[in-house]
N, C-alpha and C positions, 0 to 999 in steps of 0.2 A: 381367714381370708378377708381382705379389705372390703369395706362396704362400698358398693359402687356409687359413683356420683350420678346425678340426674342425667339421663340420656334422652335427647330429642332426636328421633330417627332421621327426620328430614334434614336437620341441621348437620348431623353427623355425616349422612350420605353425601350431602352437597359439598362437604369439605374434603371428600376423598376423590382422587383422580378416577374418572370412569374406567380406565383400563385396569387400574389396581382393583377396583370393586369387582369387575368382571373376572379377573384372575382369582380373587378370593372365592367366588362361588364355584368356578371351574375346579379349583384345587380342593376345596373343602367338601363339595357335594357332587362328586363325579357320578354317583349312582342316581341322583335325582334328575327329574326332567326339568331342565332349565330353558328359559326362553332364548331362542337363537337369533343372532343378528339384531340385537336390540340393546340399547344402553341400560345398564342395571341402575336405573334411577330410583327414587324413593317409591314411586307408584308401583313399579315392577317388583321391587323387593317386598313391599307390603302385600301385594297379591300373592307372591310366593309364600310368605309367612302365614297368610290367612288360609291357605289351602290345607284342609285337614290331613292330607297325605304327607304334609311336610311338618307335622306337629313336632316331631323329634328334632328336625333341623332347626325349627324356630327357636327352641331352647338354646341350642348351640350358637346360633347367630347372635341372640341377645347377649349371651355370655361373652363371646368374642368381641363384639362391638363395645360392650361395657368396659372390658379390660383396656382396649385401645383408647377409648375415651378417657379412662381414668388416668393413664400415664401422661396424657396431653393436658390434663386439667390444670396443672400448676405451671404450665409454660414449657419451654423447650429443654429445660435442664436435663431430665432423665433420658430423653430421646437422643439429644445431641451427645450426651455422655456415652451412650451405647455406640453411636457411630464412631466416636473417637477411640473408644476402648478397643474396638474390633477393626479399626482401620478401614471403615466402609466409606466410600466417597459420598459426600453429602450434597444433594441437589437443593440449593437454597431457593429454587423457584417453586418447590413443592410446599404445600401446606404442612403444618405440623402433623395433622392427622394422616396425611398421605405418607409422610416420612415414617410414622409409626406403623402404618399398614405395610409398608415395604419391608420393614424389619420383621413383622409378623409373618409375612409370606416367604421371604427369601433368606432371612437370617434369624431363625427362631431362638438360637442361643443368645444373640444380642438383644432380642426382644425380652427374653426372660431376665437378662441382666438389667434392662431398664425397668421392668416390672418389679424386680426385687428391690431396687432403690426406691421406687414409688411406694412399695409396701412398707418400707422402713420409715420414710420421711413424711408421707402424705396421708396414710390411712388413719382412720379415727381409732383404730384398735390400740389398746394399751399393751405394753410390753412387760414381761416379767424379767428380772435381772438376777443373775446367779454368779457367785464368786467362785471361779475355777482357775486359780493361779497356776501358771506353769513355771517350773524351776528355771528354765531357760527359754523365755518367750521368743528369742531370736531364732531358736531352732525348731519352733512349732511349724510343722509342715503337713499339708494334706496330700498324701500319696494316693495313687490310684487304688492300692490295696486297702487303705483305710476307708476310702469313700465306698468301695465295693462292699466291705463288711458292714459299714454303717447303714448302707442302703438295704442290704439283705435283712438285717434285724428290724429296720424301720418298716420295710414292706411286710414282714411277718407280723409286726405289731398291728398294723391296720387290717391285715387279712384276718387276724384273730378276732377283730372287732366287727367282722362282717362288712368291711368297707372296701372290699375288692382287693385284687392283687396288683393294681396299678400303683406304681411309686417311682417317680423320677426325681433324682437329686442332682442339682447343679451347683458346684462351688465356685466362688470367686475370691481372689485375694487382691486387696487394694489398700495402700496407705496404712499398714499396720492392722487392718481389719480383715477378717475372714467372714464372708457372707455365704450362707447356704440356703438356697431356695428348694423347698420340698413340695412337690406336687403329689397329691394322693387322692384316692377316691373317698366318697362319703356314702351314706346309706342310700339305697336305691329309692328314687321317687317315682311315683306312678301318677300320670296325668290323664284325666278323663276328657274326651272331646267328642263332639258330634260328627258323625259321618252319615250323610243322608238323614234318615230318621232314627238312627240307632246310636247309642253311646258306646264308644270304643275307648280302650286305654292303651297308653304306651308307657314304657318304663325306661328310665335312664339313670346313670350314676353320675351325679355332679362331681366336678373336680374342685378340690380345695388347694390353696397354697398357704404353707406356713413358712416362716422365716427365722433363721438362726443367724445371729451376728456375734462374732467373738472378737473382742478387743484384746489382742495378744499382750500388749504392754500392761494393761490394767488387770488382765486375767478375768475379764467380765464377759459372761455369756448372756446375751439378751435374746429373748424368745417371743415371737409373735405367733400365737396359736390360740384358737377359740377355747379349747378345753383344758382344764387344769391337769387332767390325767395325761394328756398328750405332752404338756410341758414337762411334767415330771419324768416321763419316759425319754423325752429328748435329752434332758440333763444326764440321765443314766447312760444312754447310748453315746452321747458326745464324749462323756468321760471314758467310757469303755473303749471305743473304737478310735477316736480322734486324739484323745489325750493319753491313751494306753494305760489308764489307771481308773478302774471303775470305782475304787474307794473314794475318789474325789467327790462323787455324788452323795456320799454319806457324811461329808464334813458338817459339823454342827453349825458353822457360820455361813453355809453356802447360800442361804436365802436372807441373811441378815443384812440387808442393804439400806433399808429406810426405817426410821423411828420417828414418832411424833411426840415422844415423851417431853422434849424441851418445849413444845407448844403448850403442853398441859401444865408443866410445873413452873412456867413463867420465866425460864432461863433463855428462851428464844428472844433475840433482839429484833424488833419490828422496825428499827431505825434505818436499816440498810447501810449503804456506804456512799462513796463519791459517784458511783455508777448507778447503784440501785437506790432510787429516790423514794419509792413507796412500796410497801408490802401489805397486801390486803387479803384477808381470809374470806372467801366467798361461799364456801359450802363445807359442811362437816357431817359426818355420821358418827354418832356416839352411842355405844352400848351402855346403858345406864346401870348403876349399881343397885339394882332392885332384884326381886325374886323372879322376874319374868324375862330377863335379858331384853328389855325394851330397847328398841333402836330409835333414837331421836335424830331426825335429819333436819338440818337448818340450811336454807339457801337465802343469801342476803347480799346486798351490795357491800356490806361490811359485817361479818358474823360477830366480830368482837364487840361492835357497838350494839348489835341486836341482843347479845347475851347480857348486857348491862341491865336490860329491862325484863329479863327472863329468870325464872326460877331454876332453869337448867344452868349448870356450871361446867366450864370446859374440863375441869378435873373431876367431874362427877361420874366418871365411867371410863370405858376404854375407847379411845379415839381410833376408829378403824379407817377413816377416809378424810382427806382434807384437800380442798381445791384452793389454789393460790392465784393471785394476780400480782405479778412483779412489774413495776413501772421503772424502766431503765432510761438513763440519759446516754444516748449513743451519738456522739458527735453533734451534740446540741439538739438532737431530735428525740422526742419521747417515743419509746417503744413499750407496748403492753404485751406481756407474755403470760398466758394462762395455762396452768397445768395442774395435774392431780397427783396425789401420792396415796397409796393404800399399802401400809406395811404388811409383811416385811420386804416385799420384793417387786411390787407393781407400781408403775408410773408411766406417764407419757412425756416426761420431761426431755428424754434423750432426743426426741424428734423435733423439738422446738428450736427456734432461733435463739442464739446466745445462751444455749444450754450450759456451756462451760462456765460462763460468768455466774449463773445462778447456782450451778452445782458446787462451785467453790464456796459460795456463801453458805449453802445448806450444810456443807461439810464443817465449816467453822462454827455452825450452830448446832451440830450434833444430829441433824436430820438425815444426812446422807453419810454413809460410812466410807464408801470408796468413790 
C-alpha cells in the first residue's frame, strides 16, 4: 500500500465543496449521529472525530481522506485521466480535491482506476519485476472467468493468513498494459481509547491495496506489494489463472531482471551518451567476503570517489543494492533522475520520468536484461 502523503485536515476540508463533504458523511456513516443542518467544516469534523463513540469512524475517515489527498498530490493527471477513461463530465470549476471526492462518492470504479495509476507512478514503494512472456501477447485477454478464478484463490490466500475474507480485484486494460488493483484485508488492529473514566477498545481490519501491472509486449509482470511472500504468490496465481500456465512461475530466469556485476567488474561505462551526460553512484550495500557476512553500506555524493580513500573495494563482496543519479540533457534542460536497483528483480526505475532512456542504457551495459 502506498505511503500516505502529509495530510493537513483543515487544508483538505477547505478544498472540498461543502455539499460533497456533507454527502461523504451521510453516505459513509449512516449509523452515526451526525450534526444536522450544519456545514461539515473543519471544526465540526474535528469534533466528530474526537468523540470517543466515533473512534472506529475516525480511522476510516483518516484513511479515506489520505487516499483522496494522495491522488491529488501530483496534480490533475490521475484524476482527469479517470474522468476521461469513464466518460464522466468534468466540471472545471471544482477544485481537484472536489473532483476526486466526486469520483470517490459517485464513481468508485473510476476512483480505483485513478488510485491504481497513482500507486504505480507516485508511491514510494519499490516494485519487483518478473519475466512472464506470452507466446502470443496480442491474444492475452482477461476474461471474467479468469478474473473470478484468480480472485477466488487470492481471497483464499489472504484468508489462510488470517487477514479476512475481503478481497476485491479490479482489472484495467490500457495501451498494451494490463493493470490489476487488489484490495484485501490485513491483520486486525485493536485501538484503546478513553470513554469517561474507563479505557475501552475497538477493533478493525485495515484495507490494503496491491498492484499488478503486466506489459504484454515485453512479457513483464511488475508487482507492488509489501511482503515478498505475497509477491511470490501473485506470480504463481497470475501464471496459473491469467496466463493458463502455472509452470511459468517456475522458470529459472523469471526473476533475473537486474544484475550489478558490470558495476563490480569494471565493464560498466560511466560516460553515458549524447543524452545521458553524467552517471553517479550515490549509495551501495555490499556484503563483504569475510566470515561474518558483514554488510557495508555507503552513502555519498559520489560513492566511486569515496571508495578511492577507503579500504573497501567495490568488488570485495556481493553488491546487493545500488542507488544511481542519472543526469540527462532533455531539450537543453538538465534532468536529474534518481533510482535504485536491488538484484535480481527489485527497482523503482519504472515509475521515473525518462525510464525508457535509462533502461535502454542499462540494457546496453548489462545491468538490465529486459
